[in-house]
N, C-alpha and C positions, 0 to 999 in steps of 0.2 A: 488075516487080522480083522476083527469085528470092532469097528469104532462106533462110538455112540455119544450122545449128549444126555445128561441127566440133571434133574432138579426142577425148580419152579419155572413156569413159562416166562421167558425173557431173561432168566438168570441161570441158564443151563451151564454146566461144567463139562469138560471133555472127559470121556472114559473109554475103557476097552473091556471087552468080554473075555474072561479067562477060560481055560479049557474045562472048568467045572461049572461054567455058566454064571459065574459071579462077576459083578461089575467092579472094575478097578479104576481108581482115580488117576487121570493123566494130567491134571492141572499143573503138576510140577514140571511138565515138559512142554506143553503147548497151551495156548490160551483158549483155543476152541477147535472144533472139528469144522474147519472152514477153509477158504481158499489157500491160505499160507501153509496149512497142514497137509494139503493133498498133493503137493509136488512130490515127484518120485524120490528125491533126496531126503525129504522130511519123512515120508512114509518108511523109507529104508531105515532111518534112524529110530523110528518108533518100533519097527519090527525087530530091531536088535535089542530092545529092552528086555529085562527079566520081568515079565508081567507079574509073576508070582510074588515079586518083592514090592509091588505097588499097593497102596492102601485099599482095603476092601470097602465098598460102599454098601450101605444097608439095603436089604432086599425089598423094602417097600417104597423105594424112591421112584418118583415119576420119571419115565423115559421121554425125552423130548425128540423133536425132529433130528434125524441123524446127521444133517448138514446145517450149519449156521450161516447166516449172512448170504443166502442164496441170491445170486444176481439175476438169473433167468430160470424160469420154470417152463420148459418147452414140452409140448405134448404132441404125440402122433395119433391121428384118428384112423379108424377103419383099417388097422394093420393086421387083422386076421380075416381071411376071406369069409369064414362062416359068421363072424360078427357083422361084417358088412351086409351079408345076406339077411340076417335077422333084423337089421336096421332098415332093410329095403333099399339099400344104396349100392351102386356099382363098386366093384373092386377097383381101387385107385391105380392109375398108371405111375403116379409119383406119390411120395409121402404127403399125407394131409397134415399140415402143421397148424397148430393153434397154441395159445398161451394160457396158463393159469397165473393169476396174480400171486405174487409171493406172500401177500397177506392171507392167502388160503392155507398156507402151510401150518400144520400142527403136528403134535406128537402122535405116534402110532396107536396109542390107547386113549387119546383124548376123546371127549364127546364130539360127535358130529352134529351140527345144528341144521335142522330142517328150516329153511328160510320161511319168513312170514308169508302165509298164503300158498305155500308150495304144496302141490299134490302129486308131483312127478319127480321127486328126488330119487336118484338111482345110484347104483354101485358099479365099480369097474376095478378089478384087481389088475395091476400092471407091473412090469419090470421097470425099475428106475435105473438110469445110468448117470453116474456122477463124473463130471469132467475133472481131470487132475492137472491138465497142462493146456495153456492157451493154444488155439489152433485156428487156422483159416485156410480154406482151399486144400484140405488134406484128401488123399486118395483113400479108397475103401481099404486097400491093403495096409495102410498106415494108421487107420482110424483108431483101432483099439489101443495104440500106443499112448493115446491122449486120455484114456479112461482111467480114473482112480479106482472105481469100484461100482458096486451095484446095491440096490435096496428094493424094498417093497413099497409100492405106491398104491393108494386107493384114489382113483380119479373120480371122486364123487361128482355127480352131474345133475343139474336141474333141467329135465328134458323140455319143459314148456318154454323156459327162457332160452334154451339152446336151439330149439327147432321151430317154435311157433310164434316167437315175439319179434321177428325181424332181426336184421343185422347178422352178425357172425356168431360162432359157437362160444366165444370167450365169455360172454356174460352169464351163460348157463354153467360155466365151469369154475368160476372164480369166487363164489361166495366164501365167506369166512368158514374155516374148518374143512373146506372141500379138498384139501391136499395133505392128508396124513402121509408122512414118509418115515421109514424106519421099520423095525426098531434099530437096526444097525446098518452102517455102511460096511459092506463086506469087500475087502480089497480084491482086486482082480486076480491076484495070484491064487486065491481060493475058489475062483470060478473059471476053470479052464475053458469051458464052452458056454457062453451065455445063450446059445441057441439049443440048449438041452435041459431046460429047467421047467419042472412041473409048477403050475400055479393054480390056485383055487380060491373060492370065496363061498361063505355060508351066511345066511341070515336066519337068526333064531334057530340054529342047528340044521337048517335045510341047505344042502349043497346045491348052489345054482351054477357056479362056474367051475369047470375043470378043464385045464388046457396045458399046452406045452409050448415054450417059446420057439420050438423048431417049426411051428406052423405059421410064424410071422411071414407076412408078405415081404417086408423089408427088414432084414436083420440088423442087429446093433451096429455093426461096422458100416453098413450101407446108410443107416440113419445119421450117424455121426458125420460121415463124409458129406452126405447131402446137406445137412444143416450148416456145415462149415462153408459151403458154397454160397449160402444165403446170409450168413452172419458170422462174426468171430465168436468162438466159444471160449469161456474163461473158467479157470478153476472154481469149483463150487457150483457151476451151473448144473441143473438137474433136468434130465430128459426122461419123460414117461413114454413108453414105447408102444402103447396100445393094449387092448384087452381082448381076451378070447370070448367066445359066445357065452350066453347065459345071463346077460344083463336084464334088469327088470323090463326095460322097453321091449325086449324081444320075446317075452313070455307069451305063449299062445294058449287059449284063444284071447286072453286079456292080459295086458301088461300088469306087472306087480311093482309097486313103488314103496319106498320107505315111509314110515310114519314114526312119530316120537315114541320112545319106549322099546325100540327093537335093538338087537345086538348083531353087529357085523363081525365076522371073524374071517380072516384071509391070510394067505401066506404064499411063499415061494420056497421051493426046496433049497436048503442051505442058506437062505437069506432071512429066515425068521418069520414070525407071525405078528399080525396086528389084531386088535380087538377094540371096537368102538361101540359106544351106546349112542343112539340117536335121541336128541332132545329138541324141543321147540326153541327156535331162536328168540332171544329176549326182545 
């Protein structure tokens, strides 16, 4: 099942994608695609619905972030060895954990703002993992039992703030609009192996990133288990699992960064595509 949220920013309604690619309204059954909706029992109830009987939503509607009321937006850095190499950093022995502020979250096709004065805004296509059941101290063998589904994430990053301005990575990762998620939350029954997904990203039609989640250093189960040793995870928490090589920072001989007026297009096999236009922040 492909769950989504549609409508104006801040006023999104819950929806589901039907087999013909049309959006159907779910607001008669749930208030939102958020914590309460992601429990196994609630997802099972939604999966039992006759989707073809639900009202069709117009084709020009805005698609919002696929999860609402996100509690934590947790990210894993340097989780592909070849990305660590292009960044000039060692392969980590344990997951590198940082956070994006939830105010960075936006829809998959919303504009991405280049911060005032930024000359090093960069892109990162990543597999997003959405937690469906509260957990703490779970084993790697049990970890996927606590996952509701998966989505596409663009971990937009301002490299000067991340690497050159002191402190930790978080401030370079959390600008407004730096966390597009969606277009849909694809429930885990439709993703039999999260370690076998192709992912890619283009800027202005040029392919920069092409990878597969099988080359992650730490797989999804290992990440969920590891994070659960550090904090409790709750339904609706989003985990972004790292990016393959091809980010602007790693382009040789000179890095390439985003500027206003460009178009990013990115996707993951089976999870949909995003498309963002870059604009100067007000």
